[in-house]
C-alpha positions in Angstrom: 29.9 -3.1 21.3 31.8 -6.3 21.4 29.5 -8.0 24.0 26.4 -7.8 21.8 25.8 -10.6 19.4 22.1 -10.0 18.6 19.9 -7.1 19.4 16.5 -7.0 17.6 12.8 -6.7 17.9 10.9 -10.0 17.5 7.1 -10.1 17.0 5.0 -13.0 18.1 4.5 -15.6 15.3 6.6 -13.3 13.1 3.4 -11.3 12.5 3.8 -8.1 10.5 0.3 -7.1 9.4 -2.1 -5.6 12.0 -5.4 -3.8 12.1 -6.3 -0.7 14.2 -7.0 -1.8 17.8 -4.9 -4.9 17.6 -2.4 -5.9 20.2 1.3 -5.9 19.0 3.2 -8.4 21.1 6.7 -9.7 21.0 10.1 -9.6 22.6 13.3 -7.6 22.5 16.0 -10.2 21.9 19.4 -9.4 23.4 22.1 -12.1 22.9 25.5 -11.4 24.5 28.9 -13.0 24.1 29.7 -12.0 27.7 27.9 -10.4 30.7 27.3 -6.7 30.5 25.6 -3.9 32.4 22.7 -1.9 31.1 21.3 1.3 32.4 18.1 1.3 30.4 16.2 -0.7 27.7 13.1 0.6 26.0 11.0 0.2 22.9 9.3 3.0 21.0 6.2 2.6 18.8 5.7 5.2 16.2 3.0 5.9 13.6 3.5 8.8 11.2 2.8 10.3 7.8 5.4 12.4 6.0 5.5 14.2 2.6 8.6 15.9 1.2 9.1 18.0 -2.0 11.5 20.5 -3.6 10.4 24.1 -3.9 11.3 26.5 -6.7 14.5 27.4 -4.9 15.5 23.7 -4.5 14.8 23.7 -0.8 13.2 20.6 0.8 9.7 21.3 2.1 7.6 19.0 4.0 4.4 18.1 5.9 3.9 15.5 8.6 1.3 13.9 10.8 1.9 11.8 13.9 -0.7 9.2 14.9 1.1 7.9 18.0 4.5 7.7 19.6 4.7 5.8 22.8 7.6 4.2 24.6 7.5 1.0 26.7 10.2 0.8 29.4 11.5 -2.7 29.5 14.4 -2.2 31.9 14.0 1.1 33.9 16.9 3.2 35.0 17.7 2.8 38.7 19.3 5.8 40.2 20.5 3.7 43.2 22.3 1.3 41.0 24.9 3.3 39.2 26.4 0.3 37.4 23.0 -0.6 36.0 21.3 -3.9 35.5 23.4 -7.1 35.2 22.6 -9.0 32.0 24.0 -12.5 31.6 25.7 -13.9 28.5 23.6 -15.9 26.1 20.0 -15.2 24.9 17.9 -12.8 26.9 14.3 -12.0 26.0 12.2 -9.1 27.3 8.5 -9.3 26.4 6.3 -6.3 25.5 2.8 -5.5 24.3 1.3 -2.4 22.8 -2.3 -1.7 21.8 -2.8 0.1 18.5 -5.2 3.1 18.5 -8.7 2.2 17.1 -8.5 4.5 14.1 -5.4 4.6 11.8 -4.8 5.1 8.1 -3.4 2.2 6.1 0.3 1.9 5.5 1.6 3.4 2.3 4.9 4.1 0.6 5.6 6.4 -2.3 8.5 8.3 -3.7 7.2 11.6 -2.2 5.5 10.5 0.9 4.5 7.7 3.2 2.3 6.4 6.1 4.6 4.3 8.2 4.5 2.3 11.4 7.5 0.9 13.2 9.1 -0.1 16.5 12.6 0.8 17.6 14.5 -0.6 20.5 17.0 1.6 22.4 19.6 0.3 24.8 21.8 2.5 27.1 24.9 0.9 28.6 26.6 1.9 31.8 28.9 4.1 29.7 25.9 6.1 28.5 26.4 5.0 25.0 23.2 4.7 23.0 22.9 1.5 20.9 19.9 1.5 18.6 18.8 -2.0 17.7 17.2 -3.4 14.6 14.0 -1.5 14.0 10.9 -3.3 12.8 8.4 -1.9 10.4 4.8 -3.3 10.3 1.8 -2.9 8.0 -1.5 -1.5 9.3 -4.6 -2.2 7.3 -7.6 0.1 7.9 -10.7 -1.9 6.5 -12.7 -0.4 3.7 -16.0 -2.4 3.1 -17.3 -2.1 -0.4 -20.7 -3.2 0.8 -21.0 0.2 2.6 -20.3 2.3 -0.5 -23.1 3.4 -2.8 -23.3 2.5 -6.5 -20.1 0.4 -6.7 -22.1 -2.5 -8.2 -23.5 -0.4 -11.1 -22.0 -0.8 -14.6 -20.3 2.2 -16.0 -19.3 3.6 -19.4 -17.1 6.5 -20.6 -17.0 7.7 -24.2 -14.8 10.1 -26.1 -15.2 11.3 -29.7 -12.1 13.2 -31.0 -11.2 14.8 -34.3 -7.5 14.6 -34.9 -5.4 17.2 -36.6 -2.0 16.8 -38.2 0.1 19.2 -40.2 -2.8 21.7 -40.2 -5.2 19.2 -41.9 -8.3 17.9 -40.2 -8.8 14.2 -40.1 -11.9 12.0 -39.4 -13.1 11.3 -35.9 -12.0 8.5 -33.6 -14.5 7.1 -31.1 -13.4 5.2 -27.9 -15.8 3.6 -25.4 -14.6 2.1 -22.1 -17.0 -0.1 -20.2 -16.7 -1.8 -16.8 -19.2 -4.2 -15.1 -18.9 -2.2 -11.8 -16.6 0.2 -10.0 -15.9 -1.6 -6.7 -13.0 -4.1 -6.5 -10.5 -5.6 -4.1 -6.9 -6.7 -4.8 -6.8 -10.2 -6.4 -10.0 -9.5 -8.3 -10.2 -9.3 -12.1 -11.6 -6.2 -13.8 -13.5 -7.2 -16.9 -12.9 -4.4 -19.4 -14.9 -3.9 -22.6 -13.4 -1.5 -25.2 -15.0 -0.3 -28.4 -12.8 1.7 -30.7 -13.6 3.1 -34.2 -10.8 4.8 -36.1 -12.1 7.0 -38.9 -9.0 9.2 -38.9 -6.0 9.0 -41.3 -3.7 7.9 -38.5 -2.9 4.5 -36.9 -3.8 4.7 -33.2 -2.1 2.6 -30.5 -4.5 1.8 -27.6 -3.6 0.5 -24.2 -5.7 -0.3 -21.1 -4.1 0.5 -17.8 -5.0 0.5 -14.1 -3.7 3.7 -12.6 -3.1 4.8 -9.0 -3.0 8.5 -8.5 -1.4 9.9 -5.3 -2.2 13.4 -4.4 -0.8 15.6 -1.6 -3.6 18.0 -0.5 -1.2 20.4 1.3 0.7 21.1 -1.9 -0.8 21.2 -5.4 2.7 21.0 -6.9 3.2 17.2 -6.6 1.2 14.3 -7.8 2.4 10.8 -8.7 0.8 8.2 -11.0 1.6 4.5 -10.8 0.5 1.7 -13.0 -0.9 -1.3 -11.0 -2.0 -3.5 -13.9 -1.8 -3.5 -17.7 -4.0 -5.0 -20.3 -4.9 -4.5 -24.0 -2.2 -3.1 -26.2 -3.2 -2.9 -29.8 -2.7 -0.8 -33.0 -5.9 0.2 -34.7 -5.4 1.2 -38.3 -7.3 3.9 -40.3 -10.9 2.8 -41.1 -10.8 -0.1 -38.6 -13.2 -0.8 -35.8 -12.7 -3.3 -33.0 -14.4 -4.5 -29.8 -11.9 -5.8 -27.3 -12.5 -7.7 -24.1 -9.7 -7.9 -21.5 -9.1 -8.9 -17.9 -7.0 -6.8 -15.5 -5.9 -8.6 -12.3 -5.5 -6.1 -9.5 -2.2 -6.4 -7.7 -1.6 -5.8 -3.9 -2.4 -2.1 -3.4 -3.8 0.0 -0.5 -7.5 0.9 -0.4 -8.8 4.1 -2.0 -8.6 7.5 -0.3 -6.2 6.5 2.5 -8.8 7.5 5.1 -7.5 9.0 8.2 -4.5 10.7 6.6 -4.8 14.4 6.0 -1.7 14.9 3.8 -1.9 12.0 1.3 -4.9 10.8 -0.7 -5.2 7.9 -3.2 -7.5 7.4 -6.2 -7.7 4.7 -8.8 -9.0 4.5 -12.3 -9.0 2.3 -15.4 -7.6 4.2 -18.3 -7.7 3.7 -22.1 -4.7 5.5 -23.5 -4.9 6.4 -27.2 -1.7 7.4 -29.0 -2.1 8.5 -32.6 0.8 8.6 -35.0 1.3 11.7 -37.2 2.0 14.1 -34.4 -1.3 14.3 -32.6 -1.2 14.3 -28.8 -2.2 11.2 -26.9 -5.4 11.3 -24.8 -7.0 9.2 -22.2 -10.5 7.8 -21.5 -10.8 7.3 -17.7 -13.2 5.5 -15.4 -12.8 5.9 -11.7 -12.9 2.8 -9.5 -12.8 2.1 -5.8 -10.4 -0.3 -4.2 -11.5 -1.8 -0.9 -10.3 -4.4 1.6 -13.6 -6.3 2.1 -15.3 -7.7 -1.0 -18.8 -7.3 -2.3 -21.3 -9.9 -1.0 -22.3 -10.6 -4.6 -18.6 -11.4 -5.5 -18.1 -13.7 -2.5 -21.3 -15.5 -3.4 -20.2 -15.9 -7.0 -17.2 -17.8 -5.8 -19.2 -19.9 -3.3 -17.4 -18.6 -0.2 -19.3 -18.1 3.0 -19.8 -14.3 3.3 -19.4 -14.1 7.1 -16.0 -15.8 6.8 -15.0 -13.3 4.1 -15.6 -10.5 6.5 -13.3 -11.8 9.1 -10.3 -9.6 9.7 -8.1 -12.4 10.8 -8.7 -15.3 8.4 -8.4 -18.8 9.9 -10.6 -21.1 7.9 -9.0 -23.4 5.4 -11.4 -22.6 2.6 -11.0 -18.8 2.7 -8.5 -17.7 -0.1 -7.1 -14.6 1.6 -3.4 -13.9 1.8 -1.4 -10.8 2.5 1.0 -9.9 -0.4 3.8 -7.4 -0.6 3.4 -4.4 -2.8 5.9 -3.9 -5.6 7.1 -0.6 -4.1 10.2 -1.2 -1.8 11.7 1.5 0.3 14.9 1.7 2.4 14.1 2.8 5.9 16.0 3.5 9.2 19.1 5.0 7.6 19.1 2.5 4.8 19.5 -0.5 7.1 16.3 -2.2 6.1 14.2 -2.8 3.0 10.4 -2.6 3.7 7.4 -3.5 1.5 3.9 -2.9 2.9 1.6 -5.9 2.6 -2.1 -5.7 1.6 -5.1 -8.1 1.6 -5.1 -10.1 -1.5 -8.1 -12.4 -2.3 -6.7 -15.2 -4.4 -9.9 -16.6 -5.7 -8.0 -19.4 -7.6 -6.8 -21.0 -4.4 -8.9 -23.2 -2.0 -6.7 -22.6 1.1 -6.0 -19.8 3.5 -2.6 -18.6 4.4 -2.8 -17.0 7.9 -0.5 -14.6 9.5 
């Protein structure tokens, strides 16, 4: 429509990360080149989860959950005014507020499914022509407090002894041990990894330490995705050699474990030592499950001399609290390919002495 110059959803303070129960506030901005008449103007808030996959006949199958869908009428249709509301040229702003439900799963995007929250403005002119404005996606973070989970501070160890075979001939054993100081972490933290590897086989073994995110879809056992969120040691261990390796994995911005509140998507994390022998033997993994939270362990906060009560704040404001919200590496095109969206997650940057607030 030639009268419209700008039509978009604007959030107060350009805020795009919220927690369950928060108030989402902002304006619908309608900037016109010339006056026009509007029958109706509303804004719809939607929270949903969707999963799609191909079946054996190459038909698209899917599951979905809806957490809320609510419309706010900004300009209501008036049956007595057939020409609608008169809107003047220039900038026009229509404020809105919406209270999020108290329990929601964290935002998540993956190639086969998502948990997504967005707003969408809808304008109806006097010609009954729908004009959909710029939709706005937001991130919802559902807190997961590591202090409320048992045994996440306990050191852990996984060991595998394997005899390799190649060309019908047995070889000596290889022994791999993967040790972690604990199993509970938050994005921005460093996972200290200890690897012991003894290669008594006749083959050189390449070893690599990875942080792996496993996404499962409970309604269908046919799809599962694995994504690497950090990478560490990558070394070749020759026959007869033994090595002890220490490494640090920095956890990138990722959603918390399990994706609580979502019944069609679940997330798990583990640190994995991948062993790839040459000579035709199959690779194998040594895995240790970890839990990713949004609120750090008290012992970790004390280690970095940060006041614990400040660290538990869901809306950081103090200058000495190093919490920021960082975009995940996974980008998705949404709303008919018109927008690129990356969810943001809490990221505790222990190396900085300032807070970036939203």
